[in-house]
Steps between C-alpha positions, in 0.01 A plus 500: 500500500327205327791456256741501794296226672496285184873544451594435863301177523599368150131490397465362145183690410254726682228762461353774714202733454377803689125573497281798586117479494512180298736633233859393446718810541839327469633162392844346477593163353852368556684194374368189334217254549693220323878512485543203266249635253632856544146627567489833681246590767210696354138609551367149450752308716319262733638472853415272791351692795542250784322587824323800351260220395380470863286812466304330221414218739405753767281700258324176407430427867362854547279455192348185650458677833318790334271252324406342832681173442736520797611707800858604564451365852414150373746237628727369228440142617138536386637491146835325549444245779831333408675778699393326819793263429750778585679476831311762698673586830240768571187295439370783277507372144117502482502869598727610213291728278520597137588850619810359673612328183449819295709700748779241544417465870372142509823337619570291190852444368655732237623253237296237323766229496657394832837474323696720262811314394425543128562147375419461128236233561301729730211685336513878512196506727248235613304405191184358655278565802558152645872579535418792729253287697758223541741750662245645745556246784871595493448873544383711792349836579796731559326753726167566662250577218418869475776609735750634246618519140673206335508487121353178358483373142289188580233719657404625154480146362250425776305815408495382137335176618220710654450685170485174305249338736263795501524591131530155344782630280874423517680798651660595170163503321335700776762777483489505121118540501460737793815718498700473178205510257309795653821702537600415142832341602529313172859381522492380862520127559622224732731202454634438145510786247236491225650437158407840363687675783806272508734746322421766762576294813806604695744228598619487860867489593724403788815707542790299643822662612811289541871503420437374148243769426565797732273726298207260544402194300143533369316167515188498282221315681266532204172680452244281674484318833208345683399644840263203528247510780663820628382709201251695723786640706740575214404408143405817312674562167431821309658793316533826690206645308259262675641603838439864403131420442485309829652790697259740325220286644653503849543878490150559354654676197272517197734632226633147430163406350307383806216670683418516867178307448690238304765474769236463771368201302836332569535616861357805669722779617373444854625140489837608364530755780417220743792300356726802567408523868784394734455158662840417652832690512774357280836407643672251269754667274389857577671776697415496868261774597387570145128567454431184296201271528343201329150549366301233319781382266642852447803663667409836656776759546446827680174677587282785382598681179832310500335157513649267241357159408657218303664163484817330380577173322800271488500172313717309251743782431230767469475794740195727483336775699224759475403788731222756474345783693126431511 
């Protein structure tokens, strides 16, 4: 089934793993990580994980909550007063809570840039905080805060500002210290690829179909790109092995080398379960009537023994997803 998907969508290179109790029970690598260099996908290939990054930001917020530094019901304007510049037809911007941002129910826009015409002089994403602030007076709340689901990338940039203010660390450094290091995710990083990992980084490709290339012209966009200030909503780069260790932590599975006490030092099971509690039903892009909800940064599918939790990612030619039964 995975091979059929790769073939049907002209994917250049891809990997999939199946896990049980923290152990990899099956793995398949298909295609190449670098067409020009003729480098096949392998165990050490580093992919970009896009919006799966958002859960790292959410876990960091929960860590600070558990340490008494914040409440999920704090207003975001306490930490990001610049948001008062948004056009607010509801008069409720000061009542938007961190919980609403975590559950994509705050009313903020989906995309970071207000345009998407792809001109070569435009940066991939906003590179600095002041660019986002400069755009705030020209944006508005799209719906009444807390009333429904509406996916938002900027919401997680705003949450990252909270983390930076309370911890004194840049967001990248905080995650490295408090999530990557204790979980032993040694080959996970943000922004440009470290030199010692450069040969393992997958390139990203655009497939173009036209009369001159009906089978699909593969355009190599290179290995690295800069998500800029939006790294907290989509900047994680890592080989699949690091994601295996991360999912072992989420599923409380010790065979991967962790322990329950060690995992609780990162985030308690009770706080993870709180993140997997439904907040708002999801509607965008999902089948009508399906039992699907947004938790605190996680997608929740089904209930009871059939409850499945996960997230997806889509950025710069990469497509990623993970799902687990807790």
